C-alpha positions in Angstrom: -44.1 -120.5 70.9 -45.8 -123.8 70.1 -49.5 -124.0 71.0 -50.5 -126.5 73.6 -52.9 -129.1 72.1 -56.2 -129.2 73.8 -56.9 -132.4 75.6 -59.8 -134.1 73.8 -62.9 -134.8 76.0 -63.4 -138.5 76.8 -66.3 -140.2 75.1 -69.3 -140.8 77.3 -70.0 -144.4 76.3 -69.8 -147.8 77.9 -67.0 -150.1 76.7 -68.0 -152.7 74.1 -69.7 -155.7 75.6 -70.7 -153.9 78.8 -73.8 -152.0 79.8 -75.3 -149.8 82.6 -78.2 -150.9 84.8 -80.7 -148.3 86.1 -83.3 -148.2 88.9 -85.9 -150.8 87.9 -83.4 -153.3 86.6 -81.3 -153.1 89.7 -84.3 -153.4 92.0 -85.7 -156.3 90.1 -82.4 -158.1 90.1 -82.0 -157.6 93.9 -85.5 -159.0 94.4 -84.7 -162.0 92.3 -81.5 -162.6 94.1 -83.3 -162.5 97.4 -85.9 -165.0 96.2 -83.2 -167.4 94.9 -81.2 -167.0 98.1 -84.4 -167.9 100.1 -84.6 -171.3 98.3 -80.9 -172.0 98.6 -81.0 -171.1 102.3 -84.0 -173.4 102.8 -82.1 -176.3 101.3 -79.3 -175.7 103.9 -76.7 -173.9 101.9 -74.6 -171.1 103.4 -73.7 -167.8 101.7 -70.1 -167.1 100.5 -68.7 -164.0 99.0 -65.2 -164.5 97.5 -62.8 -162.2 95.8 -63.7 -160.9 92.3 -60.0 -161.3 91.4 -58.1 -164.6 91.3 -54.7 -165.6 90.0 -54.8 -167.0 86.5 -53.2 -170.1 87.8 -56.1 -170.6 90.3 -58.7 -170.1 87.6 -57.1 -172.8 85.5 -57.4 -173.7 81.8 -61.2 -174.3 81.9 -62.5 -171.2 80.1 -65.3 -171.4 77.6 -62.8 -170.5 74.9 -60.3 -173.3 75.5 -58.3 -172.3 72.4 -57.4 -169.0 74.1 -57.1 -170.0 77.8 -55.4 -166.8 78.9 -57.3 -164.5 76.5 -60.8 -165.6 77.7 -60.3 -163.5 80.9 -59.5 -159.9 81.7 -56.0 -160.4 83.1 -53.0 -158.3 84.0 -49.6 -158.8 85.6 -48.3 -156.8 88.6 -44.6 -156.2 89.1 -43.6 -159.4 87.3 -45.5 -161.4 89.9 -48.5 -163.7 89.4 -50.9 -162.9 86.6 -54.3 -161.8 88.0 -57.7 -162.0 86.4 -61.3 -161.1 87.0 -63.2 -164.3 87.7 -65.0 -165.8 84.7 -67.4 -167.9 86.9 -68.1 -168.6 90.6 -67.1 -172.3 90.6 -63.3 -172.0 90.0 -63.0 -169.5 92.9 -65.0 -171.9 95.1 -62.4 -174.6 94.5 -59.7 -172.3 95.6 -61.7 -171.2 98.7 -62.4 -174.8 99.8 -58.8 -175.9 99.3 -57.5 -172.9 101.2 -60.0 -173.2 104.2 -60.8 -176.9 104.1 -59.6 -177.4 107.7 -62.1 -174.8 108.9 -65.1 -175.8 106.8 -67.5 -178.7 107.3 -67.5 -181.5 104.8 -69.6 -181.7 102.8 -69.5 -177.9 102.4 -72.7 -176.4 101.0 -72.5 -172.9 99.8 -74.2 -170.4 97.5 -72.7 -167.3 95.9 -74.1 -164.4 93.9 -72.3 -161.7 91.9 -70.9 -160.5 88.6 -68.4 -162.5 86.5 -66.4 -161.3 83.5 -65.5 -163.0 80.2 -63.3 -161.6 77.6 -65.3 -162.9 74.7 -66.8 -161.5 71.5 -70.0 -159.6 72.6 -73.2 -159.9 70.6 -77.0 -159.3 71.0 -77.9 -160.1 74.6 -74.4 -161.4 75.2 -72.3 -159.2 77.5 -68.8 -159.4 78.9 -70.1 -158.8 82.5 -73.1 -160.6 83.8 -74.5 -161.9 87.1 -74.5 -165.5 88.2 -76.1 -167.2 91.2 -74.5 -170.5 92.2 -75.1 -173.3 94.7 -72.6 -176.1 95.2 -71.9 -179.1 97.4 -68.2 -179.9 97.9 -67.1 -183.2 99.5 -69.9 -185.6 98.5 -69.7 -188.2 95.8 -73.3 -189.3 96.3 -75.7 -189.0 93.4 -78.1 -187.7 96.1 -76.2 -184.4 96.0 -76.8 -184.1 92.2 -80.4 -185.0 92.5 -80.8 -182.4 95.3 -79.2 -179.7 93.1 -81.7 -180.5 90.3 -84.7 -180.5 92.6 -83.5 -177.2 94.1 -83.1 -175.7 90.6 -86.7 -176.6 89.8 -88.0 -175.1 93.1 -85.9 -171.9 92.4 -87.4 -171.4 88.9 -90.9 -171.7 90.3 -90.1 -169.4 93.3 -89.0 -166.5 90.9 -92.2 -166.8 88.8 -91.5 -169.4 86.1 -94.6 -171.6 86.1 -94.4 -175.4 85.9 -94.7 -176.3 82.2 -92.7 -173.2 81.2 -89.4 -174.9 82.0 -87.6 -178.2 82.0 -84.4 -179.3 83.8 -82.5 -181.6 81.6 -79.9 -184.0 82.9 -77.1 -186.0 81.2 -73.7 -187.4 82.3 -70.2 -186.7 80.9 -69.2 -190.2 81.6 -71.9 -191.5 79.2 -70.5 -189.1 76.5 -67.0 -190.3 77.2 -68.2 -193.9 76.8 -69.8 -193.0 73.5 -66.5 -191.3 72.4 -64.6 -194.4 73.5 -67.0 -196.6 71.4 -66.4 -194.1 68.5 -62.6 -194.4 68.9 -62.1 -190.8 70.0 -61.1 -191.6 73.6 -58.6 -194.1 74.9 -59.1 -194.4 78.7 -55.5 -195.6 79.1 -54.3 -192.4 77.3 -56.8 -189.7 78.1 -54.6 -186.8 76.8 -54.6 -188.3 73.3 -57.1 -186.5 71.0 -58.1 -184.2 73.9 -58.3 -181.3 71.4 -60.8 -183.2 69.2 -62.9 -184.2 72.2 -63.1 -180.5 73.2 -64.5 -179.6 69.8 -67.0 -182.5 70.0 -68.2 -181.2 73.4 -68.7 -177.7 72.2 -70.4 -178.9 69.0 -73.0 -180.9 70.9 -73.5 -178.0 73.3 -74.6 -175.9 70.2 -77.2 -178.3 69.0 -80.1 -176.1 69.9 -78.5 -173.1 68.0 -76.9 -174.8 65.0 -79.2 -177.8 64.5 -78.0 -181.3 63.6 -76.5 -180.3 60.3 -74.3 -177.6 62.0 -73.2 -180.0 64.7 -72.4 -182.7 62.1 -70.2 -180.2 60.2 -68.3 -179.4 63.4 -67.8 -183.1 64.0 -66.2 -183.3 60.6 -64.1 -180.8 58.6 -65.6 -177.7 60.1 -68.3 -175.1 59.5 -68.6 -171.6 58.0 -71.2 -169.3 59.6 -73.4 -166.7 58.0 -70.7 -164.0 58.5 -68.1 -166.1 56.6 -66.1 -167.1 59.7 -64.8 -170.7 59.6 -64.7 -172.9 62.7 -62.4 -175.9 62.5 -64.1 -179.3 63.1 -63.0 -182.3 65.1 -62.0 -184.2 61.9 -64.1 -187.3 62.7 -64.9 -189.9 60.1 -68.4 -190.6 59.0 -68.8 -193.7 61.1 -67.4 -191.9 64.2 -69.6 -188.9 63.7 -72.6 -191.2 63.3 -72.0 -192.7 66.7 -71.9 -189.2 68.3 -75.0 -188.1 66.4 -76.8 -191.3 67.5 -76.0 -190.4 71.1 -77.6 -187.0 70.8 -80.7 -188.7 69.3 -80.9 -191.2 72.2 -83.7 -189.5 74.1 -86.9 -191.6 74.4 -90.4 -191.0 75.7 -89.6 -192.1 79.2 -86.5 -191.8 81.4 -86.3 -195.6 81.7 -86.3 -196.0 77.9 -83.6 -193.3 77.5 -81.4 -195.0 80.1 -81.9 -198.3 78.2 -80.9 -196.8 74.9 -77.8 -195.2 76.4 -76.8 -198.5 78.0 -76.9 -200.0 74.5 -74.8 -197.2 73.0 -72.0 -197.5 75.6 -71.9 -201.3 75.8 -68.3 -202.4 76.5 -67.2 -199.0 77.9 -66.7 -199.2 81.7 -66.9 -195.4 82.2 -69.9 -195.2 80.0 -71.8 -197.8 81.9 -70.9 -196.1 85.2 -72.4 -192.9 83.8 -75.6 -194.6 82.8 -75.9 -196.1 86.3 -75.4 -192.7 87.9 -78.2 -191.3 85.7 -80.5 -194.1 86.8 -79.7 -193.4 90.4 -80.5 -189.6 90.0 -83.8 -190.4 88.2 -84.9 -192.8 91.0 -84.0 -190.2 93.7 -85.9 -187.4 92.0 -89.0 -189.6 91.4 -89.0 -190.5 95.1 -89.3 -186.7 95.9 -92.0 -186.2 93.4 -90.0 -184.5 90.6 -91.3 -186.1 87.5 -90.9 -185.6 83.7 -93.1 -182.5 83.9 -90.1 -180.8 85.6 -86.9 -182.9 85.1 -85.9 -185.2 82.3 -82.9 -187.2 81.1 -81.6 -185.7 77.8 -78.4 -186.9 76.1 -78.0 -183.6 74.2 -76.9 -181.8 77.3 -73.1 -181.6 77.7 -72.3 -178.1 79.1 -69.4 -176.2 77.5 -66.9 -176.0 80.4 -64.1 -178.6 80.4 -64.1 -179.3 84.2 -67.3 -181.4 84.4 -66.6 -185.0 85.2 -70.0 -186.6 85.7 -73.7 -185.6 85.7 -74.5 -182.3 84.0 -77.7 -180.3 84.1 -79.3 -177.5 82.3 -82.6 -175.5 82.9 -84.4 -174.5 79.7 -87.4 -172.3 79.4 -89.8 -173.8 76.9 -92.2 -171.0 76.1 -91.9 -169.1 72.8 -90.8 -165.6 72.2 -90.2 -163.5 69.1 -86.7 -162.6 68.0 -85.6 -159.3 66.5 -86.9 -160.4 63.1 -90.3 -161.4 64.4 -89.7 -165.1 64.2 -90.9 -167.5 66.9 -88.2 -169.3 69.0 -87.9 -170.8 72.4 -86.3 -168.7 75.1 -83.6 -171.3 75.8 -81.2 -172.0 78.7 -81.1 -169.9 81.9 -79.1 -172.2 84.2 -76.6 -175.0 84.0 -74.1 -177.0 86.1 -72.8 -180.4 86.9 -70.3 -182.5 88.8 -66.6 -181.5 88.8 -64.7 -184.0 90.9 -61.2 -182.9 89.8 -61.3 -179.1 90.3 -60.3 -179.0 94.0 -57.7 -181.7 93.3 -55.6 -179.2 91.4 -54.9 -177.4 94.7 -54.8 -180.3 97.1 -53.5 -183.3 95.1 -56.5 -185.3 96.5 -59.7 -185.9 94.7 -62.6 -183.9 96.3 -66.0 -184.6 94.8 -68.2 -181.6 94.0 -71.3 -180.7 92.2 -73.3 -177.5 91.6 -75.5 -175.2 89.6 -75.3 -171.7 88.2 -78.2 -169.5 87.3 -77.9 -166.7 84.7 -79.8 -164.0 86.5 -79.9 -161.5 83.7 -81.4 -164.0 81.3 -83.9 -165.1 83.9 -85.0 -161.5 84.4 -85.3 -161.1 80.6 -87.5 -164.2 80.5 -89.8 -162.9 83.3 -90.2 -159.6 81.4 -91.1 -161.6 78.2 -93.8 -163.4 80.2 -95.1 -160.1 81.7 -94.3 -161.4 85.2 -92.4 -158.2 86.1 -92.8 -154.7 84.9 -90.2 -153.0 82.8 -90.7 -149.7 84.6 -90.5 -149.4 88.4 -93.1 -147.4 90.3 -91.6 -144.1 91.4 -91.9 -142.4 94.8 -94.6 -140.1 96.0 -93.4 -136.5 95.3 -93.9 -133.7 97.7 -93.9 -130.5 95.6 -92.4 -127.2 96.8 -94.6 -124.2 96.5 -92.6 -121.9 98.9 -88.9 -122.5 99.2 -88.9 -120.8 102.6 -91.1 -123.6 104.0 -88.7 -126.4 103.1 -88.9 -127.6 106.7 -92.7 -128.2 106.4 -92.2 -130.2 103.2 -89.4 -132.3 104.8 -91.8 -133.0 107.7 -94.4 -134.3 105.2 -91.9 -136.6 103.5 -90.7 -137.9 106.8 -94.2 -138.8 107.8 -94.6 -140.8 104.6 -91.3 -142.5 104.9 -92.0 -143.4 108.5 -95.2 -145.1 107.2 -93.0 -147.2 104.8 -94.1 -145.2 101.8 -91.4 -144.4 99.2 -91.3 -140.6 99.0 -89.1 -137.6 98.2 -89.2 -133.8 98.3 -88.7 -132.0 94.9 -85.1 -130.6 95.2 -84.9 -128.8 91.9 -85.7 -125.2 91.1 -89.3 -124.8 92.4 -90.0 -121.6 90.5 -91.9 -123.3 87.7 -94.5 -125.6 89.2 -95.2 -127.3 85.9 -91.7 -128.6 85.8 -92.2 -130.2 89.2 -95.2 -132.2 87.8 -93.2 -133.1 84.7 -90.4 -134.4 87.0 -93.0 -136.5 88.9 -94.1 -138.0 85.6 -90.6 -138.8 84.5 -90.1 -140.5 87.9 -93.2 -142.6 87.3 -94.6 -141.2 90.5 -98.1 -142.4 91.6 -98.9 -139.3 93.7 -97.9 -135.7 94.0 -98.6 -133.7 97.2 -99.2 -129.9 97.0 -99.3 -127.4 99.8 -99.1 -123.7 99.0 -99.6 -120.8 101.3 -103.4 -120.9 101.0 -103.5 -124.6 101.8 -101.2 -124.1 104.8 -103.5 -121.4 106.2 -106.6 -123.6 105.8 -104.8 -126.7 107.2 -105.3 -128.8 104.0 -103.2 -130.3 101.3 -103.9 -131.1 97.6 -103.2 -134.8 96.7 -102.9 -135.5 93.0 -103.4 -139.1 91.7 -101.0 -139.0 88.8 -101.9 -142.5 87.5 -105.6 -141.7 87.4 -104.8 -138.3 85.9 -102.8 -139.9 83.1 -105.7 -142.3 82.4 -108.3 -139.5 82.2 -106.1 -137.3 80.0 -105.7 -140.2 77.6 -109.3 -141.2 76.9 -111.8 -139.4 79.1 -114.3 -136.7 78.0 -114.7 -133.4 79.8 -117.8 -134.7 81.5 -116.0 -137.9 82.6 -113.1 -135.8 83.9 -115.5 -133.7 86.0 -117.2 -136.8 87.4 -113.9 -138.5 88.2 -111.4 -135.9 89.4 -107.8 -137.0 90.0 -107.0 -134.2 92.6 -108.3 -134.2 96.1 -108.2 -131.7 98.9 -108.0 -133.3 102.3 -107.2 -132.0 105.8 -103.5 -132.1 106.5 -103.9 -134.7 109.2 -105.6 -137.0 106.7 -102.8 -136.8 104.1 -101.3 -140.2 105.0 -104.6 -142.0 104.9 -105.5 -140.6 101.5 -102.1 -141.5 100.0 -102.4 -145.0 101.3 -105.9 -145.2 99.8 -104.6 -144.2 96.3 -101.7 -146.6 96.5 -104.0 -149.4 97.4 -106.4 -148.6 94.5 -103.5 -148.9 92.1 -102.2 -152.0 93.9 -98.9 -150.4 94.7 -97.2 -152.1 97.7 -95.5 -150.3 100.5 -92.0 -151.2 101.7 
C-alpha cells in the first residue's frame, strides 16, 4: 500500500513586494489620514469610497508601465467575462464613478478618497506592490483656479501633518508646454498625435527620472538607451542630438523667479500653439497662487516635473521634501517626492464620449509617514496601555472593574489575560507592550483598601542609570488608596506627556 505523502506546511511569509503593518504604524497612518481629510473637508471636498476592483477596460491603458499595460495590474478573468483588476490608483476609478453617476452628482464634483492601491511592478527597497494613497480631485471645471486650489491645498496639507514650511516645495509644470517643446523638437505632430507616441512616452518617463538618474542618465534614455548598475538595458527614445538638446534645454529652463521661468518657457515653445497655451496656463496659476499668499517659499514653477502617468493633459504638480536624510550606505540625499497629480481632461471622456475637465492630487501616505519618522515628528513605537495585573485569578471581576474605571476615564487600559502564576511574566508583558503604568492589587492590598501603581517609564530610566541612593530617593512604585487610583494614573501620564483618548 502506497504511503500518503504528508502535506507540506505553508510558509509563514508575506508575498514578495508586500508587508504587514502593526499597531503603531496603523495608528499613525489613521491619524495622518484624519489630518489630511480635515484639510480636504475644509476646502469643500466630499468623501468617496469606491470599489477596490475595476474592470481592466475601465482602468485603461494608463499604467506606469505602459509597455505592459495588462501586466502592471493584478488581474484575473471570471467565467470568460470581463477581465477584473485591483485598482492601481484612485483616479481611474473616479473617472468611472463620475461617468456612471454624473446625473446624480453636482458639477463640478469635488471628492477625496483614501485607501490601498496595488501595482504589479518589480518591488525594491521601500517600494511595495500595495500602498496607501490619499486623493482629492475636482471634476467638471476647466478653470485654472481649480489647479491653483489643488496646489494650495496640498501645501496646507503638508503643513497640517507636520512638514514645516521650508522642508517642502510644491513644483508645477504643464504637459502642454512639454508637448510644445516636443513639437519644436520634431517629436510631436499635432495633426497626427498617434505618430511617435511610443517615443514620447519614453521621453516623459526619462524626464520624470531626472532626480534619480541625473542629466546624463536622462540624456542616454533620450538617445539609444541606458544600462543600469545591474546590467539591465532600457531602450531609449532614439532622438538625435539636436532633438535631445531641445528636450534637455526644457528641463534646464527654471530661473530664479516664476516670471523669468515663464518667459524662458515662452521662448522655448515659440511657434507651437499648444505650447503657448500651456505657458499661459502656468502664468494664470502662478498669479492665482500669489493672490492667496502662496509664494516661492512653498510653490514654484519647475519644468522638470512631468509625472509618469500618461493621462495628464495640462498642469502637473509634485510635492517634494527638501530636507536631507541618510540612505542605507550612509550617504546624504534628499527625501524626494511624496505627492503628485495634475489635470486629466480626457479620462472621463473614455466613458461618455464628451470631454469632462478634471484635476487632482494624490499623496503617498506611507512615504509621508516615513518622512515624519525621519524628522522625529512621530515616534516609531506607540505608547501601550495601562496594564492591570492579576494577583488572584478568583478576583478577576475586581480587576475588570478597575480597567473599566480607567477606560471610562478615556485611559487606554487592559487586564492581563495570560497565565497569572508568574508575576514577573506579567511585568515583562507590560514592558513588551510599552506600557507606561502597571497596577497591582494582591490580597493584602485588597484588605487594606490600597493599590500599588508602578511607573514603568520612570522605573526603566532609574534602572538604566540611577545609583541605589537615587533609586531610594526617587521610587517608581506608589501605594495609594483604591479610590485615588485614577488620579494617580492621570498624574503619571501627565508627567510623561502621554495623552488620553
